[in-house]
All heavy atoms as an XYZ file, in Angstrom:
941
protein
N      -6.034     -0.655     14.232
C      -6.685     -0.088     13.079
C      -8.186     -0.068     13.331
O      -8.735     -1.016     13.871
C      -6.368     -0.930     11.830
C      -7.097     -0.411     10.642
S      -7.067     -1.321      9.090
C      -5.669     -2.308      9.100
N      -8.819      0.990     12.918
C     -10.255      1.150     13.073
C     -10.941      0.645     11.798
O     -10.713      1.187     10.716
C     -10.584      2.625     13.315
C     -12.040      2.850     13.591
O     -12.774      1.918     13.910
N     -12.466      4.084     13.474
N     -11.784     -0.388     11.918
C     -12.463     -0.978     10.765
C     -13.967     -0.774     10.925
O     -14.539     -1.112     11.956
C     -12.143     -2.486     10.639
C     -12.818     -3.062      9.414
C     -10.648     -2.722     10.580
N     -14.589     -0.225      9.880
C     -16.035     -0.039      9.862
C     -16.633     -1.003      8.846
O     -16.078     -1.204      7.771
C     -16.388      1.393      9.453
C     -15.911      2.445     10.411
C     -16.251      3.847      9.930
O     -17.147      3.981      9.075
O     -15.610      4.785     10.405
N     -17.764     -1.589      9.191
C     -18.457     -2.519      8.299
C     -19.830     -1.956      7.964
O     -20.530     -1.454      8.841
C     -18.613     -3.888      8.965
C     -17.305     -4.577      9.229
C     -16.719     -4.541     10.490
C     -16.651     -5.256      8.221
C     -15.521     -5.168     10.732
C     -15.444     -5.885      8.449
C     -14.893     -5.839      9.707
O     -13.695     -6.457      9.949
N     -20.218     -2.076      6.693
C     -21.526     -1.648      6.243
C     -22.128     -2.769      5.416
O     -21.463     -3.310      4.530
C     -21.436     -0.370      5.380
O     -20.791      0.641      6.130
C     -22.809      0.097      4.957
N     -23.359     -3.125      5.708
C     -24.065     -4.141      4.940
C     -25.248     -3.523      4.216
O     -26.140     -2.972      4.858
N     -25.239     -3.603      2.913
C     -26.349     -3.074      2.114
C     -27.166     -4.247      1.594
O     -26.663     -5.066      0.819
C     -25.826     -2.255      0.944
C     -25.084     -1.018      1.374
C     -24.603     -0.232      0.187
N     -23.854      0.931      0.618
C     -22.995      1.578     -0.152
N     -22.768      1.177     -1.381
N     -22.360      2.629      0.316
N     -28.422     -4.335      2.034
C     -29.345     -5.419      1.672
C     -28.846     -6.778      2.140
O     -29.207     -7.805      1.564
C     -29.595     -5.469      0.156
C     -30.225     -4.211     -0.367
O     -30.961     -3.541      0.361
N     -29.937     -3.863     -1.606
N     -28.015     -6.814      3.142
C     -27.516     -8.079      3.685
C     -27.090     -7.870      5.134
O     -26.855     -6.747      5.571
C     -26.333     -8.623      2.857
O     -26.001     -9.923      3.324
C     -25.129     -7.728      2.945
N     -27.038     -8.961      5.865
C     -26.495     -8.917      7.218
C     -25.070     -9.453      7.179
O     -24.756    -10.369      6.422
C     -27.338     -9.769      8.186
O     -27.392    -11.099      7.686
C     -28.739     -9.208      8.303
N     -24.231     -8.885      7.997
C     -22.815     -9.247      7.986
C     -22.604    -10.403      8.959
O     -22.896    -10.282     10.149
C     -21.957     -8.043      8.384
C     -22.216     -6.892      7.410
C     -20.485     -8.409      8.397
C     -21.628     -5.579      7.848
N     -22.073    -11.498      8.447
C     -21.851    -12.661      9.298
C     -20.515    -12.520     10.037
O     -19.607    -11.832      9.575
C     -21.852    -13.943      8.462
O     -20.673    -14.045      7.706
N     -20.385    -13.178     11.178
C     -19.116    -13.128     11.921
C     -17.945    -13.726     11.133
O     -16.803    -13.296     11.295
C     -19.393    -13.956     13.174
C     -20.869    -13.980     13.316
C     -21.429    -13.857     11.933
N     -18.226    -14.685     10.261
C     -17.175    -15.304      9.455
C     -16.565    -14.282      8.496
O     -15.346    -14.245      8.302
C     -17.746    -16.486      8.677
C     -16.730    -17.300      7.935
C     -17.375    -18.506      7.290
C     -16.346    -19.361      6.599
N     -16.955    -20.537      5.968
N     -17.393    -13.429      7.898
C     -16.906    -12.390      6.993
C     -16.061    -11.376      7.754
O     -15.007    -10.959      7.278
C     -18.057    -11.672      6.306
C     -18.951    -12.535      5.477
C     -18.714    -13.807      5.052
C     -20.235    -12.192      4.985
N     -19.778    -14.267      4.326
C     -20.724    -13.297      4.268
C     -21.032    -11.062      5.085
C     -21.966    -13.295      3.645
C     -22.255    -11.049      4.463
C     -22.723    -12.165      3.748
N     -16.530    -10.997      8.944
C     -15.779    -10.043      9.765
C     -14.422    -10.608     10.163
O     -13.408     -9.915     10.129
C     -16.560     -9.677     11.029
C     -17.589     -8.618     10.844
C     -18.150     -8.227     12.205
C     -19.131     -7.093     12.073
N     -19.621     -6.639     13.369
N     -14.419    -11.879     10.556
C     -13.176    -12.510     10.992
C     -12.168    -12.554      9.850
O     -10.994    -12.231     10.033
C     -13.454    -13.922     11.506
C     -12.222    -14.636     11.993
C     -12.528    -16.077     12.404
O     -13.622    -16.568     12.179
N     -11.547    -16.726     12.979
N     -12.619    -12.935      8.650
C     -11.721    -13.006      7.499
C     -11.189    -11.615      7.150
O      -9.994    -11.444      6.886
C     -12.433    -13.600      6.296
C     -11.562    -13.747      5.085
S     -12.481    -14.498      3.749
C     -11.288    -14.381      2.445
N     -12.057    -10.625      7.159
C     -11.637     -9.261      6.836
C     -10.647     -8.739      7.878
O      -9.650     -8.105      7.525
C     -12.850     -8.342      6.737
N     -10.900     -9.011      9.158
C      -9.991     -8.557     10.211
C      -8.609     -9.177     10.074
O      -7.590     -8.496     10.251
C     -10.569     -8.873     11.592
C     -11.704     -7.929     11.974
O     -11.778     -6.821     11.408
O     -12.516     -8.321     12.842
N      -8.557    -10.467      9.772
C      -7.269    -11.147      9.631
C      -6.468    -10.560      8.472
O      -5.284    -10.247      8.612
C      -7.466    -12.646      9.411
C      -7.899    -13.400     10.628
C      -8.175    -14.864     10.328
O      -8.198    -15.289      9.173
N      -8.405    -15.648     11.374
N      -7.108    -10.422      7.326
C      -6.402     -9.923      6.151
C      -6.005     -8.458      6.315
O      -4.906     -8.062      5.925
C      -7.262    -10.107      4.899
C      -7.501    -11.554      4.524
C      -6.223    -12.278      4.149
O      -5.367    -11.688      3.465
O      -6.083    -13.452      4.549
N      -6.889     -7.645      6.873
C      -6.558     -6.240      7.081
C      -5.454     -6.084      8.123
O      -4.659     -5.149      8.053
C      -7.798     -5.448      7.484
C      -8.811     -5.210      6.355
C     -10.088     -4.598      6.911
C      -8.235     -4.354      5.264
N      -5.373     -7.009      9.077
C      -4.271     -6.994     10.038
C      -2.931     -7.237      9.366
O      -1.931     -6.579      9.675
N      -2.918     -8.175      8.410
C      -1.687     -8.434      7.645
C      -1.284     -7.219      6.827
O      -0.114     -6.847      6.766
C      -1.881     -9.631      6.710
C      -1.875    -10.962      7.419
C      -1.988    -12.134      6.468
N      -1.184    -11.971      5.284
C      -1.607    -12.213      4.044
N      -2.828    -12.612      3.819
N      -0.804    -12.055      3.017
N      -2.273     -6.586      6.195
C      -1.987     -5.415      5.371
C      -1.530     -4.253      6.248
O      -0.648     -3.474      5.867
C      -3.227     -5.050      4.528
C      -3.514     -6.178      3.535
C      -3.026     -3.731      3.805
C      -4.839     -6.060      2.826
N      -2.097     -4.139      7.449
C      -1.694     -3.093      8.387
C      -0.230     -3.259      8.781
O       0.519     -2.281      8.853
C      -2.590     -3.128      9.616
C      -2.330     -1.977     10.562
O      -1.953     -0.896     10.082
O      -2.518     -2.165     11.781
N       0.202     -4.483      9.015
C       1.614     -4.733      9.336
C       2.498     -4.394      8.150
O       3.617     -3.909      8.318
C       1.818     -6.196      9.728
C       1.282     -6.546     11.086
C       1.532     -7.997     11.402
C       0.906     -8.399     12.713
N       1.089     -9.842     12.993
N       2.012     -4.655      6.952
C       2.783     -4.377      5.743
C       2.997     -2.883      5.561
O       4.103     -2.427      5.276
C       2.051     -4.959      4.524
C       2.713     -4.829      3.172
C       3.957     -5.701      3.122
C       1.752     -5.244      2.081
N       1.938     -2.102      5.749
C       2.042     -0.648      5.579
C       2.696      0.025      6.776
O       3.360      1.042      6.629
C       0.661     -0.039      5.350
C       0.025     -0.312      4.003
C      -1.379      0.244      3.961
C       0.857      0.272      2.887
N       2.484     -0.518      7.941
C       3.095      0.047      9.134
C       2.209      1.020      9.876
O       2.062      0.940     11.068
N       1.566      1.933      9.185
C       0.788      2.943      9.882
C      -0.472      3.305      9.092
O      -0.598      4.396      8.575
C       1.630      4.176     10.132
C       2.365      4.611      8.903
C       3.266      5.769      9.133
N       3.807      6.065      7.808
C       5.066      6.160      7.522
N       5.949      6.038      8.447
N       5.466      6.393      6.313
N      -1.381      2.368      8.992
C      -2.650      2.677      8.345
C      -3.628      3.178      9.402
O      -3.607      2.761     10.551
C      -3.207      1.454      7.629
O      -3.334      0.388      8.514
N      -4.486      4.076      9.017
C      -5.362      4.744      9.965
C      -6.659      3.966     10.157
O      -7.064      3.682     11.269
C      -5.657      6.185      9.481
C      -6.651      6.854     10.387
C      -4.371      6.966      9.394
N      -7.317      3.605      9.058
C      -8.593      2.929      9.188
C      -9.027      2.287      7.884
O      -8.418      2.493      6.842
N     -10.100      1.505      7.978
C     -10.623      0.821      6.806
C     -12.143      0.829      6.861
O     -12.745      0.899      7.936
C     -10.108     -0.612      6.742
N     -12.755      0.754      5.686
C     -14.196      0.675      5.568
C     -14.512     -0.440      4.582
O     -14.068     -0.403      3.441
C     -14.760      1.998      5.077
C     -16.246      2.070      5.174
N     -16.958      3.149      4.750
C     -17.172      1.195      5.645
C     -18.249      2.944      4.937
N     -18.389      1.757      5.487
N     -15.275     -1.437      5.037
C     -15.638     -2.589      4.211
C     -17.147     -2.543      3.993
O     -17.919     -2.487      4.953
C     -15.232     -3.915      4.888
C     -15.561     -5.090      3.998
C     -13.752     -3.909      5.251
N     -17.556     -2.564      2.711
C     -18.968     -2.486      2.362
C     -19.374     -3.783      1.671
O     -18.798     -4.153      0.651
C     -19.243     -1.289      1.434
C     -18.815      0.004      2.101
C     -20.720     -1.240      1.058
C     -18.825      1.199      1.180
N     -20.365     -4.476      2.255
C     -20.923     -5.695      1.672
C     -22.263     -5.344      1.027
O     -23.126     -4.773      1.678
C     -21.156     -6.757      2.751
C     -19.903     -7.199      3.451
C     -19.543     -6.662      4.671
C     -19.093     -8.164      2.885
C     -18.403     -7.077      5.324
C     -17.946     -8.582      3.531
C     -17.600     -8.042      4.750
N     -22.436     -5.702     -0.259
C     -23.662     -5.391     -0.981
C     -24.181     -6.659     -1.637
O     -23.410     -7.429     -2.207
C     -23.408     -4.334     -2.073
O     -22.754     -3.220     -1.488
C     -24.706     -3.886     -2.719
N     -25.500     -6.852     -1.553
C     -26.123     -8.013     -2.183
C     -27.189     -7.514     -3.158
O     -28.118     -6.812     -2.776
C     -26.759     -8.905     -1.120
C     -27.352    -10.169     -1.675
C     -27.883    -11.075     -0.579
O     -27.524    -10.876      0.591
O     -28.667    -11.965     -0.923
N     -27.043     -7.864     -4.443
C     -28.006     -7.519     -5.491
C     -28.403     -8.801     -6.211
O     -27.603     -9.361     -6.960
C     -27.400     -6.547     -6.501
C     -27.101     -5.193     -5.911
O     -27.823     -4.786     -4.996
O     -26.145     -4.546     -6.369
N     -29.619     -9.259     -6.003
C     -30.146    -10.494     -6.600
C     -29.156    -11.638     -6.430
O     -28.996    -12.169     -5.340
C     -30.510    -10.272     -8.060
C     -31.655     -9.304     -8.263
C     -32.018     -9.217     -9.717
C     -33.122     -8.204     -9.932
N     -33.467     -8.047    -11.327
N     -28.502    -12.031     -7.482
C     -27.571    -13.165     -7.424
C     -26.128    -12.708     -7.227
O     -25.215    -13.520     -7.112
C     -27.655    -13.990     -8.713
C     -27.217    -13.228     -9.939
C     -25.902    -13.274    -10.373
C     -28.105    -12.436    -10.650
C     -25.484    -12.571    -11.475
C     -27.701    -11.724    -11.760
C     -26.387    -11.804    -12.170
O     -25.982    -11.096    -13.271
N     -25.890    -11.412     -7.219
C     -24.555    -10.853     -7.203
C     -24.183    -10.371     -5.805
O     -24.946     -9.657     -5.170
C     -24.552     -9.659     -8.150
C     -23.338     -9.456     -8.914
C     -23.480     -8.340     -9.907
N     -24.474     -7.337     -9.554
C     -24.774     -6.318    -10.320
N     -24.168     -6.165    -11.465
N     -25.669     -5.435     -9.945
N     -23.005    -10.751     -5.345
C     -22.465    -10.278     -4.073
C     -21.269     -9.367     -4.371
O     -20.363     -9.764     -5.088
C     -21.986    -11.435     -3.195
C     -22.973    -12.544     -3.026
S     -24.405    -12.003     -2.120
C     -25.405    -13.458     -2.212
N     -21.290     -8.160     -3.850
C     -20.229     -7.185     -4.112
C     -19.568     -6.772     -2.803
O     -20.235     -6.646     -1.784
C     -20.787     -5.939     -4.789
S     -21.700     -6.253     -6.288
N     -18.270     -6.541     -2.876
C     -17.515     -6.060     -1.714
C     -16.643     -4.899     -2.167
O     -15.979     -4.975     -3.200
C     -16.634     -7.174     -1.104
C     -15.805     -6.630      0.043
C     -17.475     -8.331     -0.637
N     -16.652     -3.826     -1.388
C     -15.777     -2.685     -1.614
C     -14.968     -2.456     -0.343
O     -15.519     -2.484      0.752
C     -16.578     -1.425     -1.923
C     -17.424     -1.512     -3.164
C     -18.277     -0.282     -3.365
O     -17.993      0.761     -2.722
O     -19.225     -0.364     -4.151
N     -13.673     -2.225     -0.503
C     -12.798     -1.990      0.644
C     -12.044     -0.687      0.408
O     -11.471     -0.487     -0.663
C     -11.797     -3.149      0.846
C     -10.883     -2.869      2.025
C     -12.522     -4.457      1.040
N     -12.057      0.185      1.408
C     -11.300      1.433      1.363
C     -10.373      1.449      2.568
O     -10.822      1.320      3.703
C     -12.239      2.654      1.421
O     -13.181      2.546      0.354
C     -11.455      3.937      1.292
N      -9.087      1.610      2.317
C      -8.080      1.634      3.378
C      -7.382      2.983      3.335
O      -6.855      3.381      2.295
C      -7.065      0.507      3.178
C      -6.013      0.357      4.255
C      -6.601     -0.366      5.446
C      -4.830     -0.411      3.732
N      -7.395      3.692      4.448
C      -6.765      5.009      4.531
C      -5.421      4.835      5.215
O      -5.356      4.484      6.395
C      -7.649      6.003      5.308
C      -6.978      7.359      5.396
C      -9.006      6.115      4.650
N      -4.353      5.048      4.454
C      -2.995      4.957      4.987
C      -2.512      6.368      5.317
O      -3.250      7.342      5.153
C      -2.078      4.288      3.981
N      -1.280      6.472      5.768
C      -0.748      7.765      6.184
C      -0.697      8.762      5.026
O      -1.070      9.916      5.184
C       0.643      7.582      6.766
N      -0.259      8.329      3.860
C      -0.091      9.247      2.734
C      -1.042      8.972      1.579
O      -1.077      9.741      0.630
C       1.338      9.177      2.197
C       2.354      9.589      3.226
O       2.058     10.413      4.072
N       3.531      9.018      3.162
N      -1.755      7.879      1.613
C      -2.513      7.461      0.453
C      -3.774      6.720      0.866
O      -3.829      6.114      1.925
C      -1.624      6.545     -0.410
C      -2.096      6.385     -1.816
C      -1.044      5.728     -2.686
O       0.159      5.866     -2.413
O      -1.444      5.050     -3.634
N      -4.773      6.730     -0.005
C      -5.997      5.972      0.203
C      -6.041      4.853     -0.821
O      -5.959      5.111     -2.022
C      -7.227      6.888      0.048
O      -7.129      7.945      0.995
C      -8.500      6.112      0.294
N      -6.159      3.619     -0.354
C      -6.218      2.455     -1.231
C      -7.663      1.990     -1.333
O      -8.335      1.839     -0.315
C      -5.336      1.333     -0.679
C      -3.896      1.720     -0.312
C      -3.183      0.549      0.326
C      -3.148      2.183     -1.528
N      -8.144      1.778     -2.559
C      -9.542      1.441     -2.777
C      -9.632      0.222     -3.694
O      -8.943      0.145     -4.716
C     -10.295      2.626     -3.423
C     -11.736      2.266     -3.673
C     -10.196      3.853     -2.559
N     -10.497     -0.724     -3.332
C     -10.797     -1.881     -4.178
C     -12.302     -1.919     -4.397
O     -13.075     -2.061     -3.446
C     -10.314     -3.170     -3.533
N     -12.722     -1.754     -5.650
C     -14.137     -1.806     -5.998
C     -14.345     -2.842     -7.087
O     -13.386     -3.406     -7.618
C     -14.642     -0.438     -6.500
O     -13.868     -0.066     -7.649
C     -14.518      0.623     -5.439
N     -15.594     -3.087     -7.438
C     -15.966     -4.037     -8.494
C     -15.489     -5.453     -8.201
O     -15.052     -6.165     -9.098
C     -15.443     -3.602     -9.862
C     -16.346     -2.588    -10.503
O     -17.485     -2.434    -10.096
N     -15.837     -1.894    -11.491
N     -15.536     -5.875     -6.969
C     -15.213     -7.249     -6.599
C     -16.537     -7.984     -6.429
O     -17.195     -7.854     -5.392
C     -14.379     -7.288     -5.333
S     -12.825     -6.418     -5.522
N     -16.935     -8.727     -7.452
C     -18.246     -9.368     -7.467
C     -18.100    -10.870     -7.687
O     -17.206    -11.319     -8.382
C     -19.098     -8.805     -8.598
C     -19.273     -7.323     -8.549
C     -19.998     -6.800     -9.770
O     -20.359     -7.554    -10.654
N     -20.201     -5.499     -9.815
N     -19.019    -11.606     -7.078
C     -19.080    -13.051     -7.262
C     -20.425    -13.524     -6.736
O     -21.173    -12.752     -6.139
C     -17.929    -13.744     -6.518
C     -17.648    -15.119     -7.086
O     -18.274    -16.080     -6.605
O     -16.833    -15.215     -8.019
N     -20.724    -14.800     -6.947
C     -21.969    -15.353     -6.409
C     -21.813    -15.729     -4.939
O     -22.803    -15.949     -4.262
C     -22.400    -16.588     -7.216
O     -21.328    -17.534     -7.212
C     -22.735    -16.206     -8.646
N     -20.560    -15.813     -4.460
C     -20.280    -16.116     -3.060
C     -19.604    -14.905     -2.422
O     -18.664    -14.337     -2.991
C     -19.371    -17.348     -2.963
C     -19.145    -17.791     -1.538
O     -19.967    -17.443     -0.664
O     -18.142    -18.484     -1.290
N     -20.061    -14.508     -1.258
C     -19.544    -13.309     -0.604
C     -18.096    -13.488     -0.161
O     -17.300    -12.555     -0.243
C     -20.410    -12.939      0.600
C     -20.096    -11.599      1.195
S     -20.447    -10.200      0.127
C     -22.188     -9.997      0.378
N     -17.713    -14.684      0.275
C     -16.332    -14.908      0.712
C     -15.349    -14.770     -0.438
O     -14.248    -14.236     -0.265
C     -16.198    -16.288      1.365
C     -16.779    -16.406      2.770
C     -16.684    -17.837      3.269
C     -16.065    -15.478      3.720
N     -15.733    -15.221     -1.622
C     -14.855    -15.102     -2.789
C     -14.709    -13.632     -3.177
O     -13.609    -13.164     -3.484
C     -15.400    -15.935     -3.971
C     -14.566    -15.716     -5.219
C     -15.431    -17.403     -3.611
N     -15.803    -12.885     -3.150
C     -15.751    -11.455     -3.460
C     -14.891    -10.708     -2.439
O     -14.100     -9.832     -2.803
C     -17.157    -10.878     -3.502
N     -15.021    -11.062     -1.157
C     -14.216    -10.437     -0.111
C     -12.736    -10.758     -0.301
O     -11.872     -9.880     -0.179
C     -14.687    -10.899      1.274
C     -13.920    -10.377      2.479
C     -13.999     -8.864      2.559
C     -14.454    -11.003      3.754
N     -12.437    -11.998     -0.636
C     -11.053    -12.404     -0.863
C     -10.451    -11.630     -2.036
O      -9.299    -11.182     -1.965
C     -10.985    -13.914     -1.119
C      -9.601    -14.414     -1.362
N      -8.656    -14.482     -0.365
C      -8.997    -14.862     -2.491
C      -7.526    -14.951     -0.870
N      -7.714    -15.190     -2.163
N     -11.214    -11.459     -3.124
C     -10.725    -10.704     -4.279
C     -10.441     -9.247     -3.908
O      -9.427     -8.679     -4.314
C     -11.733    -10.756     -5.424
C     -11.836    -12.139     -6.056
O     -10.938    -12.973     -5.813
O     -12.820    -12.375     -6.788
N     -11.334     -8.636     -3.149
C     -11.150     -7.240     -2.747
C      -9.904     -7.092     -1.868
O      -9.110     -6.155     -2.047
C     -12.374     -6.734     -2.013
N      -9.726     -8.002     -0.936
C      -8.564     -7.922     -0.050
C      -7.269     -8.205     -0.806
O      -6.219     -7.639     -0.478
C      -8.742     -8.878      1.125
C      -9.865     -8.486      2.090
C     -10.103     -9.589      3.104
C      -9.559     -7.177      2.782
N      -7.339     -9.039     -1.824
C      -6.157     -9.310     -2.644
C      -5.761     -8.048     -3.420
O      -4.583     -7.725     -3.539
C      -6.429    -10.446     -3.625
C      -5.183    -10.899     -4.386
C      -5.496    -11.891     -5.483
C      -5.942    -13.204     -4.932
N      -6.120    -14.228     -5.995
N      -6.757     -7.316     -3.941
C      -6.476     -6.065     -4.648
C      -5.843     -5.042     -3.713
O      -4.878     -4.363     -4.070
C      -7.762     -5.480     -5.240
C      -8.241     -6.172     -6.484
C      -9.468     -5.464     -7.030
C     -10.007     -6.134     -8.266
N     -11.191     -5.414     -8.789
N      -6.383     -4.930     -2.512
C      -5.834     -3.979     -1.539
C      -4.403     -4.362     -1.175
O      -3.532     -3.502     -1.042
C      -6.730     -3.909     -0.286
C      -8.031     -3.198     -0.599
C      -6.028     -3.225      0.875
C      -7.911     -1.712     -0.804
N      -4.155     -5.651     -1.012
C      -2.808     -6.096     -0.656
C      -1.811     -5.773     -1.765
O      -0.695     -5.321     -1.492
C      -2.799     -7.596     -0.363
C      -1.466     -8.099      0.117
C      -1.499     -9.574      0.483
O      -2.495    -10.250      0.179
O      -0.513    -10.045      1.060
N      -2.193     -5.989     -3.028
C      -1.277     -5.677     -4.126
C      -1.013     -4.167     -4.205
O       0.111     -3.744     -4.470
C      -1.818     -6.203     -5.452
O      -2.994     -5.530     -5.824
N      -2.037     -3.359     -3.951
C      -1.836     -1.913     -3.928
C      -0.913     -1.510     -2.784
O      -0.069     -0.620     -2.935
C      -3.175     -1.188     -3.784
C      -4.050     -1.260     -5.002
C      -5.383     -0.568     -4.773
O      -5.527      0.225     -3.841
N      -6.351     -0.864     -5.616
N      -1.062     -2.156     -1.638
C      -0.214     -1.846     -0.482
C       1.241     -2.209     -0.762
O       2.159     -1.468     -0.383
C      -0.718     -2.579      0.753
N       1.457     -3.323     -1.433
C       2.829     -3.731     -1.776
C       3.448     -2.720     -2.731
O       4.600     -2.306     -2.563
C       2.829     -5.153     -2.362
C       2.507     -6.163     -1.264
C       4.172     -5.472     -3.010
C       2.258     -7.560     -1.763
N       2.694     -2.287     -3.747
C       3.205     -1.275     -4.680
C       3.507      0.030     -3.956
O       4.528      0.675     -4.218
C       2.187     -1.016     -5.791
C       2.103     -2.107     -6.814
C       1.095     -1.735     -7.881
C       0.910     -2.856     -8.873
N      -0.101     -2.495     -9.896
N       2.628      0.422     -3.046
C       2.817      1.649     -2.284
C       4.087      1.564     -1.436
O       4.879      2.513     -1.384
C       1.597      1.898     -1.407
C       1.707      3.083     -0.515
N       1.738      4.375     -0.986
C       1.793      3.180      0.830
C       1.850      5.210      0.030
N       1.871      4.508      1.145
N       4.299      0.431     -0.804
C       5.480      0.258      0.044
C       6.754      0.252     -0.797
O       7.752      0.876     -0.428
C       5.371     -1.039      0.832
C       6.540     -1.253      1.769
C       6.398     -2.489      2.586
C       7.599     -2.666      3.492
N       7.502     -3.866      4.298
N       6.737     -0.445     -1.941
C       7.917     -0.483     -2.801
C       8.252      0.910     -3.326
O       9.414      1.304     -3.384
C       7.696     -1.435     -3.970
C       7.726     -2.888     -3.577
C       7.386     -3.810     -4.725
O       7.022     -3.321     -5.821
O       7.477     -5.034     -4.531
N       7.248      1.668     -3.697
C       7.453      3.020     -4.199
C       8.060      3.896     -3.100
O       8.990      4.672     -3.347
C       6.128      3.591     -4.670
C       6.245      4.844     -5.480
C       4.912      5.331     -6.017
N       4.137      4.285     -6.634
C       2.866      3.997     -6.326
N       2.240      4.703     -5.401
N       2.226      3.028     -6.924
N       7.554      3.770     -1.899
C       8.058      4.565     -0.782
C       9.501      4.182     -0.447
O      10.342      5.034     -0.199
C       7.157      4.378      0.437
C       7.480      5.339      1.557
C       6.525      5.183      2.718
N       6.807      3.938      3.397
C       5.880      3.109      3.876
N       4.629      3.401      3.768
N       6.235      1.993      4.480
N       9.815      2.892     -0.453
C      11.167      2.439     -0.138
C      12.153      2.874     -1.210
O      13.303      3.204     -0.905
C      11.204      0.922      0.030
C      10.427      0.428      1.240
S      10.983      1.138      2.787
C      12.543      0.335      2.970
N      11.746      2.872     -2.478
C      12.630      3.300     -3.552
C      12.984      4.769     -3.396
O      14.133      5.168     -3.567
C      11.961      3.069     -4.927
O      11.646      1.694     -5.047
C      12.878      3.476     -6.048
N      12.033      5.594     -3.052
C      12.295      7.020     -2.867
C      13.200      7.235     -1.664
O      14.118      8.054     -1.706
C      10.965      7.796     -2.694
C      11.211      9.209     -2.228
C      10.197      7.781     -3.995
N      12.998      6.489     -0.585
C      13.816      6.668      0.608
C      15.246      6.202      0.394
O      16.187      6.811      0.882
C      13.214      5.897      1.784
C      11.959      6.528      2.340
C      11.338      5.708      3.447
O      11.913      4.665      3.822
O      10.274      6.101      3.941
N      15.454      5.134     -0.359
C      16.786      4.557     -0.504
C      17.616      5.241     -1.577
O      18.821      5.254     -1.507
C      16.678      3.070     -0.823
C      16.204      2.264      0.338
C      16.199      0.819      0.007
N      15.684      0.054      1.123
C      15.360     -1.212      1.066
N      15.486     -1.863     -0.058
N      14.905     -1.844      2.118
N      16.998      5.780     -2.602
C      17.736      6.392     -3.696
C      17.704      7.905     -3.526
O      16.713      8.544     -3.831
C      17.132      6.015     -5.042
C      17.223      4.561     -5.366
N      17.323      3.580     -4.422
C      17.245      3.914     -6.546
C      17.392      2.400     -5.002
N      17.334      2.580     -6.288
N      18.807      8.440     -3.062
C      18.896      9.878     -2.894
C      19.277     10.546     -4.203
O      19.312      9.934     -5.272
N      19.582     11.807     -4.124
C      20.018     12.529     -5.312
C      21.413     12.050     -5.699
O      22.253     11.804     -4.833
C      20.035     14.025     -5.040
C      18.667     14.603     -4.806
C      18.740     16.082     -4.580
C      17.363     16.659     -4.336
N      17.420     18.095     -4.070
N      21.688     11.927     -6.991
C      23.012     11.443     -7.401
C      24.083     12.499     -7.117
O      23.838     13.700     -7.181
C      22.851     11.208     -8.896
C      21.716     12.064     -9.310
C      20.806     12.136     -8.121
N      25.288     12.015     -6.797
C      26.410     12.920     -6.553
C      26.859     13.509     -7.879
O      26.817     12.859     -8.915
C      27.576     12.172     -5.898
C      27.205     11.676     -4.515
O      26.335     12.309     -3.884
O      27.789     10.667     -4.077
N      27.325     14.736     -7.849
C      27.807     15.355     -9.078
C      29.181     14.786     -9.406
O      29.965     14.411     -8.531
C      27.866     16.867     -8.938
O      28.823     17.210     -7.962
N      29.504     14.741    -10.680
C      30.777     14.177    -11.125
C      31.928     15.168    -10.946
O      33.085     14.781    -10.864
C      30.675     13.747    -12.585
N      31.632     16.450    -10.908
C      32.681     17.466    -10.797
C      32.996     17.747     -9.331
O      32.090     17.867     -8.521
C      32.221     18.761    -11.464
C      31.915     18.601    -12.932
C      31.370     19.877    -13.530
O      31.468     20.936    -12.864
O      30.851     19.810    -14.634
N      34.284     17.867     -8.995
C      34.628     18.200     -7.611
C      34.278     19.648     -7.307
O      34.243     20.502     -8.194
C      36.137     17.966     -7.554
C      36.594     18.109     -8.964
C      35.456     17.635     -9.824
N      33.981     19.924     -6.057
C      33.628     21.278     -5.656
C      34.836     22.205     -5.603
O      34.737     23.398     -5.883
C      32.940     21.248     -4.289
C      31.614     20.493     -4.232
C      31.101     20.450     -2.817
C      30.596     21.143     -5.152
N      36.016     21.685     -5.254
C      37.236     22.496     -5.144
C      38.241     21.973     -6.155
O      38.526     20.785     -6.201
C      37.836     22.404     -3.723
C      36.815     22.869     -2.697
C      39.129     23.193     -3.631
C      37.260     22.651     -1.277
N      38.758     22.872     -6.976
C      39.779     22.468     -7.946
C      41.148     22.581     -7.289
O      41.460     23.570     -6.628
C      39.733     23.358     -9.180
C      38.447     23.192     -9.963
C      38.441     24.031    -11.216
O      39.523     24.487    -11.633
O      37.367     24.232    -11.767
N      41.975     21.565     -7.489
C      43.311     21.560     -6.897
C      44.299     22.221     -7.868
O      44.284     21.923     -9.058
C      43.754     20.136     -6.588
C      42.877     19.377     -5.607
C      43.361     17.953     -5.488
C      42.923     20.064     -4.256
N      45.145     23.084     -7.374
C      46.163     23.762     -8.183
C      47.368     22.825     -8.304
O      47.717     22.119     -7.361
C      46.564     25.082     -7.564
N      47.999     22.812     -9.472
C      49.168     21.963     -9.682
C      50.374     22.604     -9.003
O      50.576     23.820     -9.047
C      49.437     21.798    -11.174
C      48.364     20.995    -11.863
C      48.703     20.759    -13.314
O      49.881     20.842    -13.690
O      47.767     20.475    -14.070
N      51.194     21.775     -8.379
C      52.396     22.255     -7.686
C      53.528     22.314     -8.707
O      53.812     21.341     -9.406
C      52.759     21.277     -6.538
C      54.008     21.720     -5.823
C      51.577     21.159     -5.587
N      54.219     23.455     -8.829
C      55.336     23.558     -9.811
C      56.520     22.706     -9.348
O      56.826     22.621     -8.169
C      55.686     25.037     -9.833
C      55.151     25.592     -8.552
C      53.989     24.733     -8.158
N      57.175     22.055    -10.331
C      58.332     21.217    -10.023
C      59.589     22.083    -10.010
O      59.733     23.019    -10.773
C      58.465     20.118    -11.060
C      57.288     19.164    -11.040
C      57.433     18.099    -12.121
O      58.329     18.135    -12.940
N      56.515     17.150    -12.093
N      60.518     21.714     -9.151
C      61.755     22.513     -9.068
C      62.704     22.149    -10.205
O      62.752     21.001    -10.649
C      62.428     22.289     -7.710
O      62.801     20.935     -7.596
N      63.482     23.098    -10.699
C      64.421     22.872    -11.812
C      65.789     22.406    -11.313
O      66.672     22.157    -12.086
C      64.561     24.150    -12.640
O      65.067     25.182    -11.814
N      66.017     22.288    -10.063
C      67.305     21.902     -9.510
C      67.454     20.392     -9.422
O      68.347     19.876     -8.818
C      67.483     22.502     -8.129
N      66.614     19.642    -10.068
C      66.673     18.190     -9.985
C      67.804     17.645    -10.852
O      68.163     16.487    -10.711
C      65.334     17.608    -10.438
N      68.465     18.405    -11.716
C      69.511     17.905    -12.597
C      70.850     17.852    -12.011
O      71.442     18.049    -11.146
C      69.589     18.734    -13.858
């Protein structure tokens, strides 16, 4: 998976990258075929914000508004949101794949009744 990191008003520490890589690796295994991710770290006065965008094969998963006074907690919250979205996406996809169209109740060919012989007496 291709992961891009952006730091706005902050420098990205190796610890943050390592945590993001580990969690995104787990989510990548869950989805099976995700294309890439973009993680944005933002620092505003006392507030630390993290935004994560994950591009999967059919859908884009986004986690925004993950804020805290500690960057690791904000990153953990964002990755937790992405993971829950990935689980919902996978369950939705599996439900569609496993449940096909229902069979019709009426048979396609009607069977003709065979006449009984009168010589049975």
